[in-house]
C-alpha positions, -999 to +999 in steps of 0.1 A: -409+245-584-446+236-579-473+255-562-461+246-527-432+270-530-457+298-522-468+283-489-459+293-454-457+258-441-422+244-439-436+209-446-453+220-477-422+239-489-402+208-484-421+193-514-419+224-536-391+209-557-407+175-561-415+164-596-450+157-583-474+185-594-486+191-559-515+214-550-522+228-515-556+220-500-581+244-517-606+251-545-580+251-573-572+214-567-608+204-562-619+221-594-592+205-614-602+170-601-639+177-611-631+191-645-607+163-654-627+136-635-595+124-618-591+108-584-573+128-558-542+116-540-542+133-506-509+131-487-509+144-451-479+147-428-458+172-408-423+185-409-409+166-379-422+132-391-393+108-399-414+085-422-428+114-440-393+123-450-386+087-460-416+085-482-407+119-498-372+107-506-383+073-518-414+082-538-422+118-542-387+126-555-389+097-579-397+106-615-415+073-623-439+078-593-443+115-602-453+106-638-480+083-625-494+108-601-492+137-626-509+117-654-537+100-634-543+120-602-547+154-587-521+154-559-528+174-528-503+179-499-516+189-465-497+199-433-517+183-405-505+208-380-517+237-402-550+221-412-560+198-383-596+198-394-587+181-427-565+156-410-592+148-384-617+138-412-593+118-434-574+099-407-607+087-393-616+076-428-584+056-431-591+040-397-625+030-409-610+015-440-580-003-425-585-001-387-552+017-382-537+050-395-507+072-390-484+097-408-476+100-436-513+095-443-521+085-479-557+088-490-574+084-523-606+105-529-632+109-556-634+143-572-662+151-547-636+145-519-650+112-507-624+087-495-625+052-510-590+038-502-560+047-480-531+038-458-501+053-443-465+048-454-460+029-486-424+017-496-409+019-531-408-019-532-428-045-513-416-047-477-429-061-444-463-069-460-467-035-475-472-031-512-450-010-534-463+026-538-463+026-576-483-007-576-508+009-552-512+039-576-516+018-607-541-005-589-562+026-579-560+039-615-573+005-628-601+002-603-611+039-608-615+032-645-632-002-643-653-001-611-663+036-608-698+028-594-683+006-567-658+034-558-685+060-556-706+037-533-675+030-511-670+068-508-706+073-499-704+046-473-673+060-456-688+095-457-719+082-439-697+064-413-678+096-407-710+115-400-721+088-376-690+092-355-706+124-341-739+107-333-734+093-298-757+074-275-777+097-252-773+095-214-803+108-195-795+096-160-773+109-133-736+114-138-713+095-115-677+085-111-680+050-128-659+062-158-631+071-135-631+037-119-632+020-153-603+041-165-583+031-134-591-006-139-582-005-176-549+013-169-541-014-143-548-042-169-523-028-194-497-014-170-462-026-175-451-033-139-415-039-149-408-008-171-437+015-165-461+028-191-491+011-207-492-016-232-463-027-254-440-011-280-443+015-293-448+033-260-462+068-258-458+091-227-496+096-223-492+126-200-530+131-197-533+096-183-505+103-158-521+136-147-554+119-141-538+091-121-520+117-100-553+134-094-570+102-084-541+091-061-550+090-024-587+084-030-604+052-019-605+027-047-575+040-065-547+025-044-522+019-072-528+051-091-498+069-076-474+040-080-483+035-117-477+072-124-444+073-104-429+042-121-438+055-155-424+090-148-392+075-133-386+051-162-393+078-189-369+103-172-342+076-170-347+064-206-336+075-240-370+091-247-357+119-224-329+140-237-304+134-209-282+163-219-305+191-232-338+183-215-372+177-232-388+145-244-389+128-278-422+118-293-423+082-282-403+050-275-399+024-302-394-003-275-409-013-242-381+000-220-381+037-231-347+034-246-347+042-283-371+070-292-387+083-323-365+114-322-388+143-331-396+167-303-430+182-302-442+213-284-474+197-272-457+166-257-432+188-238-457+213-226-479+185-212-450+165-198-435+195-180-469+201-164-471+164-154-437+163-138-445+196-119-478+180-107-458+149-096-434+171-077-463+188-059-479+154-052-448+136-039-422+162-030-396+143-051-370+168-064-362+146-093-396+154-108-390+191-103-356+188-121-372+171-151-400+197-153-375+226-151-351+211-177-380+205-200-393+241-196-358+255-200-354+235-232-387+249-245-376+284-237-340+280-251-347+261-283-384+265-292-392+302-285-394+321-318-381+357-322-418+367-328-427+356-293-446+323-296-433+288-293-425+269-325-442+235-331-414+209-334-378+198-339-372+173-367-365+136-360-338+137-387-306+155-390-298+155-427-310+121-437-301+103-405-327+097-379-316+109-344-280+118-356-279+149-333-285+128-302-262+097-308-228+090-294-199+066-302-174+055-276-143+070-293-160+104-296-169+104-259-133+094-250-119+122-271-143+148-256-140+138-219-106+122-216-095+093-194-107+108-161-143+115-171-151+091-199-153+059-178-178+076-155-198+088-185-198+053-200-214+039-168-237+068-162-252+068-197-248+032-206-224+039-235-209+008-251-188+000-282-217-020-297-242+008-291-279+005-288-290+021-320-273+013-353-239+010-337-242+043-317-256+051-283-288+068-273-280+082-238-300+069-209-296+071-171-280+036-167-267+035-131-278+051-098-255+075-080-247+049-053-233+025-079-213+051-096-197+063-063-188+027-054-175+017-088-153+048-092-144+054-056-160+089-055-176+109-027-210+123-034-196+158-039-169+145-063-195+126-082-218+156-087-189+177-098-179+151-124-214+147-136-217+185-141-184+185-161-195+155-182-228+171-191-212+205-199-185+190-221-209+167-240-234+195-245-207+218-258-196+192-282-232+185-294-238+222-299-212+221-327-231+194-346-256+201-373-289+208-355-323+192-362-344+215-382-370+235-363-405+239-377-413+276-371-451+274-372-468+291-342-500+272-335-526+287-312-537+254-295-501+242-288-491+276-275-522+274-252-507+242-238-473+260-233-491+288-215-507+263-191-473+246-186-454+278-176-483+290-154-486+257-136-448+256-131-449+289-114-475+277-090-463+241-084-425+242-084-422+268-056-393+287-072-383+319-054-382+339-087-411+347-110-393+336-142-419+311-154-447+336-146-429+362-167-426+337-196-463+329-193-472+366-193-451+374-224-467+344-242-502+356-233-494+390-246-481+375-278-512+354-283-535+384-276-516+406-300-507+382-328-533+355-329-565+373-317-581+399-341-615+414-336-623+388-310-615+359-333-586+335-329-564+323-357-551+287-356-517+295-371-497+327-376-491+330-413-472+359-427-486+374-459-514+348-463-550+345-451-552+332-416-564+297-409-595+302-387-592+289-352-610+256-344-625+244-312-592+232-298-576+266-304-602+285-285-604+259-257-567+255-251-559+292-253-587+300-229-575+272-206-540+287-207-554+321-198-575+307-169-544+289-156-524+321-158-552+339-140-549+312-113-512+319-111-513+357-110-549+369-107-546+395-135-582+404-144-572+410-180-564+373-185-598+363-171-615+388-193-599+375-225-605+339-215-642+347-211-643+366-244-627+337-263-651+313-246-681+333-255-669+334-291-663+296-290-698+290-279-712+312-306-691+296-334-689+259-324-716+249-300-742+223-310-776+226-293-777+188-291-746+188-269-709+194-273-689+214-298-681+210-335-645+211-346-651+239-372-672+270-370-694+259-399-694+233-427-661+244-441-655+241-478-640+208-487-649+190-455-673+160-459-688+163-425-688+187-395-671+165-369-677+166-331-648+148-315-642+142-278-614+117-281-583+128-261-552+119-280-517+133-278-534+167-276-565+169-254-597+173-274-613+207-277-645+193-262-628+180-231-610+213-224-640+234-233-662+215-208-637+221-180-632+257-189-669+263-188-672+247-154-643+268-141-658+300-155-691+292-139-674+291-105-655+323-111-681+344-127-713+330-112-728+327-147-748+294-145-752+293-183-715+282-184-722+254-160-752+242-181-731+241-212-702+224-195-724+198-180-742+192-213-709+186-230-699+160-204-733+144-207-730+142-245-699+121-242-707+103-209-720+070-223-691+067-247-667+077-219-680+047-198-674+023-227-640+037-237-626+055-206-589+055-217-599+076-247-614+104-225-587+110-199-591+148-201-629+147-203-628+129-170-612+159-154-643+179-164-665+150-151-646+150-118-649+187-114-686+185-121-696+157-097-674+165-067-681+193-043-659+223-048-645+251-027-642+288-033-614+307-016-611+345-018-579+360-002-573+398+003-537+408+009-533+445+018-495+441+022-479+421-007-450+413+016-473+387+032-484+372-001-457+345-003-467+329+030-503+325+019-493+311-015-470+286+001-500+273+021-520+269-012-492+251-030-488+226-002-525+220+002-536+214-034-573+214-043-580+205-079-617+215-075-608+247-056-615+281-072-591+307-057-591+344-062-563+366-046-568+403-044-538+425-037-553+452-016-581+458+009-608+453-018-613+444-054-614+470-082-646+476-101-637+454-131-628+425-110-659+428-089-680+428-120-663+397-135-660+378-102-690+382-079-673+361-052-653+392-042-683+415-039-691+427-004-659+413+009-625+428+018-596+428+042-606+433+079-588+460+098-560+461+072-551+425+079-549+397+053-583+380+052-593+347+036-629+336+030-634+298+024-667+285+011-677+249+005-709+240-014-721+276-011-716+277+027-689+300+040-668+297+071-657+326+093-628+345+077-593+338+088-563+361+089-530+341+091-514+315+069-516+290+098-553+296+102-559+291+064-539+259+065-560+245+093-592+256+075-581+238+043-571+206+062-605+206+078-622+200+044-639+166+046-627+138+023-651+136-006-659+103-022-678+117-051-714+126-056-740+124-084-746+154-106-779+164-121 
């Protein structure tokens, strides 16, 4: 067993029995490379990654490959989920070197940690234009010995280019909505009008794109925003990327029609997609979207919630050594489980055929609408739904007896922040009569506060018996966002207080006076540069979320310093946002919040029996730029009044519910009934955008 046996990361421990003499990222490995003047082979991946497993089996378990690595290299293995700041630097380096990058990430470094060559997956033998991994290793060894000066110069050049990524063009003029229109036009250009989604295979869900389109829908100049979002959401929910039996989404589709997925399930994807479908339900009233949101959240709670209290990071793509085996079905198996009455309906419902659609087996998809199934099988609507329930129950029970995909038990602060937002938004948007999702969100917030926050500082990952990995900008921003979303759902002052404390700590640790926020608190050991990234990928960037958090806090607390910092962050990325709008979908939410007039609503409810009627009005009259505070009682308590000046000097009138609505710092007369509040909200003028200073 090598040194990785002592690590908490499941991905690292997976490689503990490799013949490769792996080191974890840290001073021991760096010192060895310097002392022996050997190049470093840096391998970065994560436990749910199918091709990471493939490369491990093909190469890292191979003695010949291990001999080359052990003789000529210092080999370091990094879990990208545990050390995102390392992954961020070196994946950008490989993009600079090759124009593309993914996981497993394979990077070759000088002893001073400067990258000079890299790629992603390398096969054991030449395949599909990729060189064999052992030939790559031997070529690097030869070049390192013969052309050392050139390699050092290449490392210096890449390091300089990495530093330049954080040097953005300055925008000194007004901020407007041009990036939003450019984003919309670019999405139109690459929209797949037949199957939904954007671009060609592989197709990713892009929930942040869809949430922005839903937000823009109904505004002048964005006529097709809603239809693009709806078609994509419909096709994804009908396809194999969605787990038709158990709920939840796989990572992405390998084809253009959302049929065959890459089978890992990630916490961040499902938290964001649950929120997207909940927002789509609020926007359209389509119950199908509510069902997908609820099934996804129920899957998260059922299969991803750890005994400790937080949500685990992922489910593996593979079961054993077979990709997707847990989710695949053969015709004879379905016939055996369902019998002659239900099996024919299941075949038509899920598109199950003898030939299959994935290596001779079937990925389930929603293949036929209810009307077709009723006509084809001579069923009434009631009979059809009864049969569908029986089919799903029987197939789920059969699947439960299979070997399960392995769960990665890491509890990550940033991804749990996304889960916190998802459950908080679901409570507000889905209109369920119970408070279940709110209870889940509150338990998660308590877990984060007790297990990941210590002395005001946030840890990135919960690691038993090892030093914590310090939180980065995304951890602070996404957890604070989750707390703000929970405050908007329940108005518990303790959530707002912690969100503000974490934001203040974030400012102190990460803010750059030039604008924006660095990824790490300081120039961390082993990192070539202190990056400042605003790109919104599968997980929204820390800068994007931080900017919107600051603007929201400014409205809530009246602290204009938050607004100045939020606006400065948007301004720092504004010019780049205009040039590459699709890369800043979350940053545009902050831009939109900044440039559009907002409203402030304070509601006092002396009798909580009347609360539901007022909340129903708010749910059916969404206002993305509205700041809402609900006080249960005639007046606010002292702590709330200190944190939220909007409630000061106000209260319920004559023991009646009382709502104060203000627009652009001008307040209307208070109203006292849900009907009056609904009329006041509808009277808000349609805003077409405004310039910001």
